[in-house]
N, C-alpha and C positions, 0 to 999 in steps of 0.2 A: 504494500500500500504506500502511496506517496501523497503527502500534503505539501502543496507549493503556495507560497505567498510571493507575489511578484511586485516589484517596484522598479522604477527607472534608475539605473546606476551608471549608464553610459553617458558620455558627453560627446556629441558629434557636431560637425559643421557642414551645412549645406550651402554650396556656393553656386550662384547662378551667373552665367555670362550670356548676355544677349546683345548682339551687335557691338561687342567690344567692351561692354560695361561689366563690372564685377560686383558681386555683393556677397555678404556672408551671413550665415544664420546659425545660431546654436540650437540644437534640438536633442531631445532625449533619444537614446538608442534603445536596443532591445531590452525587454523585461527580463530580469535575471532572478533566479531562485535564490533566496537567502538561505544558505546552508549552515547548519550548526556543526562546528568542528570540535573534536575532543581536545582536552588540554594537552595530551601527549602529541597530537598532530600539530597543534600550534607551537609547542616547544620545539619540535623538530624543524618546523619552518623558520622559527626565530633563530635557532642555532646554526642553520645552514648559511654559509657565507654567500651573499648575493653576488651575481655577476656585475662587474663594474664596466665591462666593455662588451661590444657586440660579439667579439671573438670568444670571450669567456661564456657569454650566454649561449652561443651556438655549440660550444664544447660541452656545456652542461646538458643541453638537450640531446646531443648525439650520444653522450655517455649513458644516458638513461634509457636509450633505445637498443633493442636487440635486432641484429641484422639476420634476415632470412636469406640464406645464400643458395638454397636449392629447393625445388618442389618436384615431387615425384607422385605419379599415380600407379598404384599397385593393385591389380585385380585380385580378389580373393574368392574363395568358394561361395561365400555368402553375399559378396558385394564389391565395394571399392574402397581402398585406403588412400587418403591424401596425406602424404608425408611431407612435413616442413622441417628442413634442416637449417640450423642456425650457426653463426660464426662462433667458434670456440665452444660449441655445445651449450651456449647459454640458454636457460629456460625461458619460454614465452609465458606471458601472463594470460592464460586462457581461463575464461570464466564461462563454463558450460551453461550456467543459468541464463545467460544472455543470448544463447543460440535462439534463432527464431526463423520464421518463414515470412516471405514476402511474395504473394501471388503463388507462382509455381516454383519458387526458389527456396533453398535452405541457405541460411546466412549465418556466418560466424565472424564477428568483428574482434580483432585481437589488438589490444592497445600497446603503446610503447614499442612498436615494431616497425622496421623499415625493410622494404623489399629490395634486396641487392643481388638480383640474379645475374649470372655471367653475361647474358645477352642484353641486359639493361632494359628489358621490357616486362610488362605484366605477364603472368602465366595464364594462357588460355588454351584449352583443349576441347574440341567439339566431339560429341557423340562417343564418349568413352564406353557407355553401355547402351542397351536398347532404349531405356526410358530416361536417360540423362542426355539433355541437349548440349549443355556446356558446363565446364568446370573452370572457374576463374579465380586467380589469386592476384589482387590488385592493391595498389597503394591508395587507400580511401582518402586520407589526408596526410598531413606531414608526420603524424605520429601513430597512425593506425593502418593496419592492413585488413582487407576483407576477403574471406573465402566464401565464394558463392557457387552453389550447385543448382542449376536450372533444369527442371524436368521438361519433358515433352508434353506441354499442355496440362500438366498436373504435377503434384509433388512426386519426386522419385520414390519408387517402391524399393529400389535397390538399397541395401544397407550401406550407408556412407559413413566412414570413420575418419576422424582427424587424428593423426599421430604426430607427436613432437616431444622430444626430450624423454622418451621412454614411457610417456603417458598416452592413453587412448581416450578419445571422446567421440560419442555418437552424435551425428547431426540430425538424425531422423526424429520425428515427433514420437511421443510415447503412444503405443498402440491403444486403440479404443478411446482416444481422447479427441475432442474437437480440434480442428486445424489451428485455432488461435492459441491452443495450450502451449505451444513452443515459443510464443511471443512473450517471453518473461523478461521484462525490463524493469529496473529498480524504480523508475518514476511511474511505471504503468503506461507510459507513452511509447509509441513506436520510436526506435532510436533514430535520431536526426541524421539526415544525409549530408548535413553541412550546407555549403553553397552549391554543391553539385548534385544533380539528380540524374541517375543513369538511364532511367526509363520514363516513358510518357505514354498516355493512352489516347489523347485527343486526336492525333493525326491519323490513327488507324483503327480506333476503337478496340485495340488490343494492347496489352502491356508489352511494348516494343522498345528495345534499346534506341536511344536517340541517334546513335551513330549508324543505325540501320535504316533510318527514315530519310527518304530523298526530298526533304523539305526543311525549311527553317522553322523550328519549333523551340520556343524558349520557355523555361520553367522557372518560376519564382517560388522556391521552397519555403517551408514553414520557418526555417532558421533565419532566412532573410527577413521575413515578415516580423519576427520577434526582435531581431537585431535593430531594424530600422524603426520599430515601434509604430508601424503604420496603423491608421484607423480608418482608411478608405481604400477601396479597390484601386482608384486612380493613382494613389500614392504607391501601391504595390507595383504598378506598371511603369513607374518612372525610370527604372533601370533596364527596360526592354527596348530594343531598337525598333524603329519604325512605328512607334505608338505615341500619339500626342493628342492634345486638344480635348480633355474631358469637359463636359458641360455641367455647370453647377447652379443650383438654385438654393440660396441661403444655406449652404452647407450640405444640401442633399444632392449627391452626385448623380447625374443622369447616366443611363447606360450608353449614351452616344460618345464615341471617340473616333479618332482618325487612325487607321492602320494602312500603311503603305500608300498614303495620299487620299484614301477614300473613307468617307464617313460611315461608321457602323452604328446601328441602333440596336440596343439590346445585347445581352450576354448569354452565355451558356453556363449551366450549373450541372456538374456531374454528367456532361455530355448532352443535356437536354436544353432546348431553347426556353429561356425564362419567360419571354413575352412581357417583361417588365422594363419600362423605360428607365427606372431609377435603381441603380445599384447601391445608392447610399442606404437602402433599406436592408442590405446584407451586412450584418455585423461581422467584422473581420475575424472575430473569435471563432467563427464556424468554419473558416477556410483552412484547409491543410496545405494547399499550394495553388498556384495560378499557372495555367498553361496557355500560351499564346501561339496559335497556328497562323503563320503568315500566308497570304495569298488565297485564291479561290478554294473553298472547302465544300462546295455543293455535292461532291461525290458521296459524302457521308451524311451531310447535314441539311440537304435540300435547298430551298429557296432562301439564300442569304446574300448579303452584299459581297463585293469583290475583294476587299482588302484582307480579310481574315476573320478569325473569331477569338474571343477571350472566354476561356472555360475555367471556372473555379471548381476545385475538387474539395469536398467538405470533409470534416473530421468524422471519424467513425467510432462506434463503441469499442471499448478495450476489454481484454480478458482479465486484467488485474485492476484492483481498486485505484482510482486516480482522482485527486481533488485539487483544483487550482482556483485561487482567488486572485483577482487582479484589479488594481485601482489606478486610474490616471487622473491628474488634475492639472489645470493650467489657467492662464489669464482668460479674460472675458467669461469668467465663471464657468470654465469647462470642467466637467466631472464625468467620469466614465468608469463605473464598476462592472466587472464581468465575473461570472462564475462558470466553471467547467468541471462537471462531475461525471465519472464513468466507472464501469466495472461490471461484474457478473451479477445477474439476478437469481441464478440457481447455483446449487453447489457443484453441479457437473459442468458449469460454465458454458452451457449450450445456449443460454439466453443472456445477452449482453445489453447494456443500456448506455446512453450518453445524454446529458442534459447541459445545454449551454444557454445562458441567459445574460442579458446585458441591458444597461440603461445609460443614456447620454443626454446631457443638457449643456447648452452653451449660448452665449450672447453673440449677436451679430456685430459687424464692425460699423453698421449704421444704427442710428438711434431707433429704439423700439423693436429692433429685430432680434430674433433668436430662434432656437429650435430645440425640440425635445424628442427623443427617440427611445423606444424600449422594444425588446424582442425576447422571444423564448423559442428554443429549438430542441425538442426531445427526439431521440431516435432509438430504435431497437434492432438488434440483429439476432435472428434465431437460426442456429446451426442444427438442423434436423439430423444431419449425418455429415461425414466427410464429403459426400457428393452433393448435398442439397442444402441451400441456405436461403433465407429471406431477410431482406433489410427493409424496415419501415421508418418513415420520417414525417415530421410535421414542423412547420415554422410559422410563427406569427410575428410580424414586424409592423410597427406603427410609428409615424413621425408627424409632428405638427410644427407649423411655422407661425410664430406670433404675428409676424408681418413680413412683407418683403418676398412674396412669391416671385415677383418680377421686379428687377431693379433697372433703372435707367438714370444716366447722368448726362449733363450737357458739357461738351468740350468745345474749345475753340479750334480753328483750323491748324494752329501750331501744336495742338495736343494738350494744352493746359486746360484745367478744369474750371468751369464757371461755377457749378454747384459745389458746395462744400462736401468733402468726402464722406462725412458722417451724416449728411442730411438725408432724411427719409423723404423721397420725392414722390409721395403719393398720399392718400388719405387712409388713416388707420382702420376705419370701419369698412373699407372696401378692398383691403389687400391682406389676405392670409391664405393659408393652405394646409391641407392634411393629406397624408399618404398612408395607405394600409394595404398590406399584402399577406396572404395566407398561402402556404405551399404544403402539399401533402402528396405522398407517393410511396412506391415500393419498387424493389428490384429483386427478382427471383432468379436463382442460378442453380442449374442441375447438370452434373457431369455424368454422361452415360458411360464413359470410359476415360482412360488417361488421355485420349486424343480428341474426344468429342464432347461438347457441352452446349446447352441451350440457355439463353438469357431472355428474360421478359421484364419490362419496366413500364411503369405508369407514373406520369408526373402531372399534377394539377396545380395551377397557379391562379388565384383569384385576387384581383387588385381593385382598389377603390381610391380615386383621387378627387379631392376638392380643391379647385384653383380659383381664387378670386383676385382680380387685379384691376387697377385703374391707372391709365397711362396719360400723361400730359402730352400736348401736341406741339408745344414750343415754349419760348422764353421771351419775355418783354423787358427791355431795358437792362438786360443781363441781371435781372433781379426777380421777376415774377414769372413763375411757371403757369402757363395757361392750359385749361382743361376743356374749354367750351367746344372745341373741335376734336378732342381726344376720344377715347372710348373706355368703357368699363365692362367687365364680364364676370359672371359667376358660372363655373363649370363643375359638373359632376360627371366623372369619367369612370366607366366600369370596363375592366379588361379581364376576360376569362380565357385561359389557355389550357387546353387538354392535349396531352401528348402520350401516345402509346407506341411501344416498340417491341419487336421480337426478333432475335437473330440466332443463327447457328454458327458455331465456331469449331473448326476441325483442323487436324494435322494429318498429313499423309505424305508418302513418297512415291514418285514415279521414277524408278531406277535410282540414280544417285542424286536426283533433284528433290528437294523437300518443299512442301507447300504448307502454308497456313491460310486457310480459306475462311472468309466471313461472308455470309449471305443473310440478308435481313429485310424486314418490311416495317415501315412506321406510318403512322397517321397523326395528323396534327389539326386540331380545331382551334381557331383563334377568333374571338368575338369582341367587338368594341361597341360601346354605347356611350355617346357623348351628348349630355343635355346641357346646353349653354344658354344663359340669359344675358342679353346685352342691355346695359343700363343707360339711362338718359343722363349724360354728364353736362348738358348745356347749362344747367344751373349751378355747377360747381364754381366757387370763386377762385381767383388766382391765388397761388401759394407764394408768399414772400419767403425767399430762400434764406434771408437773414433774420426774419422774425416770423417763423411759420406758425399758423394757427390751424390745427388739425380738427377743430371742433366744428363739423359741418353736418347737416342733416343727411339722411339716407337718400339714395338716388332711385327713382322709379324705374321699373322694367320697361324697356323700349320695344324689344321683340324677343322671341324665343326660337332657338334652333335646335334641331335634333339630328344627330348623325349616327347611323348604324352601319356596321361592317361585319360581315361574316365570311371568314376565309377557311378553306379546308384544303389539305394537301395529303396525297398518298405518295409514298416513295418506296421503290424496290431497288436494293443495292447489292452489288457483288464485288468482292475484293479478294485478291490472291497475293500473298507475300511469298515470293519464290526465291529460294537460295540455290543457285547453280553450283556454288562452292562456298567455302568459308569466307571468301572475300569478294564475291560477285553476287549481288542480290537485286531483284526486280520487284517493284510494287506496281500493280496494275489493278484498276477498278473502274466501275461505271455505275451510274444511277439514273433511273428514269423517274420523273415526278409528274403526277397529274394534279393540277391545281384549279381551284374555283374561288371566285371572289365576288361578293355582292355588296353593293352600297346603296343605302337609302338615306336621303337627307332632305330637310325641309326646303320646299320651294323648287325641288328638282325631281325629275323622273328617276326611278331606280335604274341602276346600271349593273351589269354583270360581266364577268370575265372568266373564260375557261381556256386553259392552255396546258401544255406539257413541254417538257424539255429533257434532253439527255446531257448528263454532265460526266465527262471522262477525266481520268487522271492516270498518268504513267510516269514512273521514275526509276532511275537506275543508280545503284550504289556500287562503287568499286573501292576496296580497302587495300591499298598497297602495303600497309603495315597494320599492326595492332593498335596504333595510335592515330591513324589518319583515315578519313573517309572522304571520298570524292563523290559528288552526286550531281545529277541533272534531272529536271522534271518538267512536265507539261500538265497544266490543269485548267479547268474552266468552271465558271459558276454562272448562275442565272438568278434574276429577281423579277418575277412577273407582276408583283403587286405595286403598280405605280399609281400615284394620286392625280395624274394629269387627265384632262378631258379634251377630246378633239372638238373641233368647231361644231360638229353635229351632235355633241353631247355624249358620244360613245367613248368607250375606253378600249377600242380595238388596237392596242399597241402591242408590238412584239416585246418579249421579255428583254430586260436589260442583261447584257452578257459581259462577263469578264473573262479574259484570256491571259494566261501568264506563262512565261518561259523563265526558268530559274536554274542557275548553277551555283554550286557552293562547295566548301571544304569544311570539314569538322576535324579538329585535331586536339589531342591531349598533350600537355607539356608537364615538366617537373615531375616525372614519374607518375603521371596521371592525376596529379593534384589540381591542375588548372586545365579547364576545357574551354575551347573557343569554337565559334561558328562564324564563317565568313560567307556571305551570300550576295549574289548579284541577280537582279530580276528585271523583267520588262513586262508591264501589266497594262492592258488596254481595256477600257470600259466603253462598250458601244450601245447603240439604241437608247441614248440618254434623252430624257424628255426636256425640251427647250420651249420657250415662249413662241407663240404663233408669230410669223413675220408680219402679219397684218396688225398694225398698232391698235386698231379698234378691237379685234378679237383677242389680242394679247391683254388689253386692259380689262377684258371680261374674264380673264383667267384661262383661256383656251391655249392648248399646247400642240406641238408637233414632235415627231420623234426623229431627229436628225443629229443629235449631239454625240460627241465622242470625247473622251478624256484619256490621257495617258500618264502613267507614273512609272518611272524607272529609277533604280538606285542601287546603292551598296550598303550592306548592313554588317556590322561586326559586334558580336556578343562574347563576353568573357565571364567566367565564374570559377571560383575555386579558392585554394589556399596556397599562397606564395611561400610563406615560411610558417613554422608552428605558431598559431595564434593570429596570423595575419591573413585575413580573408578579404576577398574582393569580388564584386559583381558590377558590371558596367557594360556600356555599349556606345557605338558610334553609328550614326545614320546620315547618309547623303541621299536626298530625295529630289528628283527632278519631276515635278508633277504639274501638268499644264493642260489647258483646254486645246484640243486639236480641231474640233468642229463645234460651232454654236451659232445661234441666230442673234443672241443678245450680248454675250460676253466675247470680247475680242479674242481671236485665236492667238495662242501664245501666252495668255494670262495664266499666272500660277493659280492653282486651286487654293481656295480659302483655307486658312488655318493649317497649312502644311509647311513646317520649317524646312529650309533647304539643308541645313546642317544641324544636327542634334547630338550632343554628347552627354552621357550621364555616367557617373562613377560613384559607387558606394564602397568604402573600404573600412574595415574595422580591425583593431588589434586587441587581443585579449591576453592579459597577463596570465601566464600558465599556472601560477601558484598564488595562494592567498585569497583574501576576500574581495580585493579590488579587481574587477574584471571589466575590461572594455574601454576603449577610446575610439570613437567613430569619426571618420572624416569623409564627407560626401561632397561631390561636385556635380552640378547639374547645369548644363548649357543648352539653350534653345536658340537657334538662328533666326534670321529675319523671316517673317511670314506675311502673306497678304492679309489685310484686314478690311472689313466693311463696316458700315454703320451698324449693321445688325450684330456683328461681332463685338462692337464697342459696348453693347449692353452686356458686357462681360462680367461686371462687378464682382462675381464670385470666383474669378481666377485667384483671388486672394482668400477665398473661404475654404480652400482645399484643406487647410489646417486652421480651423477657427480658433484654436488655443494659442495661436501665435499673433504677434502684432506685426503688421505689414506697413511699409511705406513704399509706394510704387508710383511709377510714372508710365502711362500707356498712351501711345500716340497712334495716328492713323497711317495708312499706306504701307510703305516698305520700311518704316522705321521700327524701332525696337522697344522692348520693355525692360525696365530696370527695377529690381525689387530688393529691398533690404528687409530681412525678417528677423525677429528677435523673440525668444521665449519670454 
């Protein structure tokens, strides 16, 4: 059992450079467990002479580590022995209670050990037995090595034994126990992978090594989330290349962001579309890791935008008791307590639970504004047997805004502000909002054999939003905001999303070629109902920005609009991961979608759309060594649900199509401690809706389908540990995104909110001994980007971390932003 109390003990610096300007910010790092040490341990630490130079420090680290100089596999009558030989026969510190399973793999992490094989590479052997796919011995980080035995689509049934120093340890789970039984970790949590995550599931819907995937997929693991102490999903994505531009309303982050130059609306959660515009309602405490797949992904996920997807993987119930209490506080009355409890509900540990709950309150940077959120997320896992399991979950999230659902400011052409920065530029009784989301679902998994399994999932998301806002139409004498020609609205929006999926996963060989096949079918129902009242603001008085009077009577309803949309899609997909040899692998797949969309709105005739599209993907991976992967891929996406209307009132538009060509290299350095991905891509989006060339029809909101946009660039991502305790994660992005065909926007214009250069770096050093752990230094740079007056209603670019104080200057056009932030 583990009881953890978390508090911020790191000090970090976040530096932003935009257009040559530099700023610094102090911020708390990851929450650290406060551990109680015995007097004997403290005495030993006190008596040890500390290192006074870098050379002495490195010498002490190396002296405490045991070198593994040879690895041998020895078949036995009952199974397979993995023999680790060490320099001078020194014993390894093996703790068999920490042996565990991850998916189809048996894992043993050995601390204070360094892999020093003659060939200078990790040890990797494929197919040593019929039911074992791979045996690996790798340097997990600077002071730990990992022994991993991966089965063919299931845990190995072969008896696997680890031998070292005359001692023998069994890696197999105890018979007649549930699979999770071997996951015995002191804290009750799955052992952290540090800043490197070897596998991901988003790109293929299978647990696949990143180096075998012919695409750029970046993973932000739990360790990074904790070290950076992030409280929003957009903060977690700051270190991922090619991702920018989250949209925020009073601290509630929307699901929209820009990936590889194209705006994405909504996110995925455990591989399912959320259908939720606001990811601020996802408490970060429920997230185990974040996976970002770059480029078209319709081959597995259906009708989505071109740039890529963001998929959050949630924390699951544990087999050992675990209790975590966390509290954060900051200025602007920021408070956030979180509880996280988990463990078995039955003595045989076949029924496991997890309960995560949180509360957050904070004041806005403008007067009268602020927000309050609370959430609860229980989940249960039932292991009926080794072959069959059922996972159930429920989430309730609610957020309210005191005021400021929509912010606007007035700026001069030179970028200076006319309205005071803390001024609330609306009327209090007409501007507020609330957001509520419930999620419920299950995942059922059954293995027919070691090579074949079936999976079935259902995800339901029900969201309710209330958005009330009043907008001024101009300013008089640089002092009085005028509302007589503005508008005010009260909206109640209901979003219901139902998603069901079933797929079959299997492994087989055709001669010497191995296959991992995925075939599946899914259905998605998405319904929107928007009831909006437009209010009469002609009687609202002007607002004096230097002496505001917010005491005004309510505004009468001018008119009422109703908007209903019902969308349904069916998708059938097939994928084959083919290994021609140990170093040559092919990923090929295709999906066909049938989609329908109906819209009813006040004052217009109903319209419908029925369409279908095929989305292919093919990629090749060549691995010239154990540390390098070269890949090339082609993929395509489609998005049929456009909001444009033709001049005849119809919506007979072709689906928007994205086509991408990508090449890249993935490499490990420093004995596998540091991983990098370098990718180059060319991405085109065609059939873009543009305004009708007839000015009269364009003014009425009618469109035609002749637009085209292109994005191409280079991305570099790094993650890992450079030296013991010195970890790093960061990225560089160059994006050339522009309009290539359009009726209203000049060809060659850069796409809005897309920086040409973007650099981010988070690095942290942890003292290896003692109670003081952690000093974080972060660097975040965003290059010039095209801005518009709509983008200028940004206000909440500074609300990404409402518990900090910001001073910023934001200007129009191709100029830049400068921000200084202080805790």
